[in-house]
N, C-alpha and C positions, 0 to 999 in steps of 0.2 A: 546478184543481189536477183531474184525474180520479179518479174515483168506483171502488172494485175491491169483487169481491164472490167471497168462493170459491169452489170445488165440490169435494166432497171427493170420495175413491174409490169411496166410497159411491152418487154420484151426488144428494147435499143438497148445501142451498148453506149458507155460512155465512158469518156478518158478526159480526165480532168476536170471535172464535172461538166464539158460539153458532150453534147449527143454526135455521135457520130451519124453523118446523113449521106454516107458514099453508099447507095445500091450494091454496088458490086463489090467491095470491102466488108461490108455487115452479111452479106449472104455468103463469102468466105469463111468469116469468122463461122455462123452458125454453122455450115457444112461441115468446117472440119472441127466444132462441138465434141467433146469427149464425157461423158459424166460416169464416174467407179466410184462402186460402194466406197466410205471409209477414206473419201478421197475430196478435194477440192475439183471444181468441174477445170477444162483448160479449153485451151484450142491454140491452132497456128495463125503467125501473121505471113504465112508462107517461107519464116523461115523460123523465128524464135516460138517456144513454150511462152503463151499466155495464162496466169491463171485466173478464171473468170470468177466475179464476185456476183452471182445472181442472185438476185431481189427476193424473188416466185422460182416458179419452174424456169427452166432455165430457156422453151423452149413456148412461146403464147401464142395461142391461135387466133386468129382475127374471122376467118372464111372458111369453111370445109365445105365437099361434097361426095357424095359416093362415086366410088371408078367402079367395079368390078368385082367379083368372088369376094362379097362383104369386105373390100378394100375399100378404106376414106382414104380421102386425098386431104391435108389442110395447108393452109397458109400464115405463114409468120410474118411480120417484118421483115423488110429487106429481098422480099418477093423470094423468099425461100421456102422452098414447100417439102413436104414428107408426107409421108404412107403410115397408116395406122388399120389396126383390128376394133370391130368391135368388142372385139373379148377382152382388148386390154384400156376399155375404160374403165373407171374408177368415179367414185362422188366422196368428198372431205365434208366435213361437218358444215358450211357453208353451201351446202349445197353448190358450188364448183366443181364442173365434171374436169375430169385429170384420167392425165393413162399416158402409155410410152411407145414411143414408138418404134421402126425396126431395129433399130440400133440398142433398145432398152433406155433411153432419152427420157427423161420428166416432161409432159409436155400439159398446161392448163387451158381452158378456153374463154375466152371474152365471154360477157355477158349477149353481145350482141351470135357469137359462133354459135354461143348453146340455143341460142332465142332460133338462130337457120338449125340447129342438128334436129331440133321439135319440132320444126316444120319439115324437115324431109322425111323422117322415120314414121311407122304407120302407127304408132303411139307408146307410151312409156307414163311408167310410174313411179314410186319412190324407188325400187328394188331392181327396175329394170327396162328394157328400150327393145321394141317389136318391130325390126325389118324386114321389107320382104317375106313376111307370114314368119319368120324365124323369131325367136325371145331371146336375149344376151340378159342377163344378168350384169349389174351391176354392184359390186362392192365396195363395202368403206375403204378410200382412201388408205388412213392410217388403219390398221386393226393389227393388234401384238400378235406375232405369231409361236411365242413361247411365253412359258408363264413365268416372271417375273417378282410378281409377287409373295416368292413362298421364299423364308427364309432359308430354308437349305439350299436353294437357288443358290443364294449369294455368299452362304460361309463356305459352299465348296469350291466357289470361287477364289477366295482369301485362303484354304487350306493346301486345294490341290495347285493352282499354280503358283510358281515361286515368282512372277511379279506379275500381275494382272495386267491386260494391256492401258487402262486406264491408268497404271501406276507412275507416278511421276519421280517419289523418292524425294522431293520437295517441293514447294509453296507454284501454284498456278504461273508461270511468266507473266502473262497477261494481269492479275492479279497482283504481282510484286510492280509492274511496271506505269501500270494504272493509279495505282491507291495515290503517290504521293500528287500525282493531279487531282485529284477529287478532294485534297486536303481536308478530309473526314475527323472531327472532334473524335476525341476517346467517346464509345459506343460501348450498346451491348450489343451485341453481336450471334445470332443464328447460325449453325453453319448444317445445313439438313444432308443427309446421306455422305456425310464427313470421309468415310474410308479409315485409313492409316493415318488422316490428321493432319496431312502435313497442310493441306489450307486453314486450317482453324490455328496451326502450332504459329503461324506466320503472326497473321492475323491478333492472337494474344500477345506477342512479340513487340508488337507495334504498340502494346499500350491498353489494348483493348480489354473487353470483358465477354470473354467468348463461351458459348455452349455449344457443344457439338454430339449432335445424332447419328446412330446407324441403325438400322434395321439387321444387321447382322452384327453377333455376337463376339466372329471370329475379326471383324473389321475394329470392334471395340477394343478389342483384347490387344491387339496391332497398335491403334494410337493410344493408347492406354502405357505400354510399353515403351516407345518412343517418348511419349510428352507428358508423360504423369507429372513431371516435374515441376509442371508451370502452372502456377500457382492461381491466375486468373485464366485459366483454363478447365472447362469442365464438360467429360464425357459422356455418355449415355446414350445404354440401349433401349431404343427405340420406334417406335414405328410410325414415322410423319403423316399419317394419314391417319392416327388414332395416338393426338398430344393428349397428354395433361391437361387441364382446367385453368391450370397457372402458366400456362404456353403464351396464354391470349391477352394480346396486346402488351406485350411482355420484352418488346424487342424492335431497337433504331432501326436495325438494318440485317437483311438476307443477305447471308453470301451463295450463292447457286451453283453449282462446278461440278455437275459427271452426276446427278440426280434427275434433272429434267429428260435427260437421255436414256435413263435406267426404267422410270417406272413405265407402264403400259400405254401405251398409245390414246387406250381410254381414260384415263384420269389424268391428262396431263391439266386441263382445267381444274380438277378438284386440287393440284399441285398448286394451280394460282388463288384457289382461293384457300388453301395453308399456309400462302405466301403472307395476302390481304390479314387474314385472323390472328396471324402471330407479331405481325410489325404496329407499334404505336401510331396514333393519328401523324402521317404527315410521314409514317417512317420510308426507309429507303429499300430498296432492291438492289443488289447490286450482282450480277451475274457474268458466266463466260457458257457462252452458248455455244451448240456445235451446226453449223448450215453444211449438209452435204446430204447424201442418196444414202439412207441405208434404213432399211425395216427389216430383215432379217434376223438380226441379233442386238442385243445393245453393246455399245453405245448407238442406239435409235438416234436419226438424222431429222433437219425439220429445214424451216425456211426464215427466211428473215418475216418476207408478210406473214406467215404463221405464230412468232414470235409476237409481230406486233399488232393481231387479232384480238392476242387472246391476253395482253398485255393495257392494250389500247385503252377501254375502259375503266380502268381504277390505279394507273399510272402515266403520271406526265413525264417523257422519257428525256433526260438532261444532257446523257452521254451515250452514241449508238456508233461504233465503227469496229468496222472487220480487223482484226489482229494481222499484223504485214510482219510480224519477227515469230511466229508460232516454229514448233520443234517438230522435227521427226512425222507422223499421221496426220497430224495436228494440222498444218500449215497451210494456209489460205482457209481454213472452214472455220476457227473460232472467232465469234463475235461478241463482243462485252460491250453487256446496257447496265449504264446506271442511270435508275428512275427512283421517282418518287411518288407514296400512294395520293389519290388524286381526295381534295377535302371531303367530297361528298361520300367516299365510301364508310 
């Protein structure tokens, strides 16, 4: 059985909902922290490997100061320090400064650290900072490196890859195991980005009326071949960002799985709007999201902090848990969210 430890949004470790205050132990855990694409963060307690459930960036910076040769030092909880370069800084949609240390581990500055930073540099604007007369461009933290808005991109994945990396050939285990806990009545469910239809078919088999859509004609063809016999399941080849008007306010639940991680970073908030537009008043979002560091190709990663930030103005969170029984590369990175639309939306 894997061991887990939480890392809260202030950068402190928690075990069994209690914050670890031992400075030496916390420092050791941060020192041994590893972050790899498409996998969970992990650390070592001296002997055992521990999966780290980081709520935000795994390194949270409280103080910074310049060293020399354009190198800066950052201080985190547990008196742990690391160095970074101004070339490795970025800014997110919420004007937070983030970056990578020399080991390519993500960090985020607290507001106080960011204020100190602005006082230490020569000048700054929306896109750059100037320090010791040298200008450093500050790019966006989330910027899609590949064009995933093309149908050809996704059709090619389904046509050329015998089994695409996201294909499980069965319904998502977190969906299968969490659904009975949620006690959902018979509902009209929209499954956007349905792929070959595994999740949609499972929901239909539970008695729900399911509409499943995908941008890729090839995906829909595969889904229809596998599950077209289910009478309460309808597949449609549609663009989630250009849905027919009759989809508006037409569903009780949206099930999200491997779509949020596939759309361009720049369209993530647009996807949240689609959730809102297609749901009935007080409808529900049920989703399996990936919490990981991955920006080079789909599936793109995110943080619990980002998911909360994007959803909190529109949904009440009813169920929020990091899944601990995930399979293969998904182990330690799946986040299950069940949320209800707020009344004022």
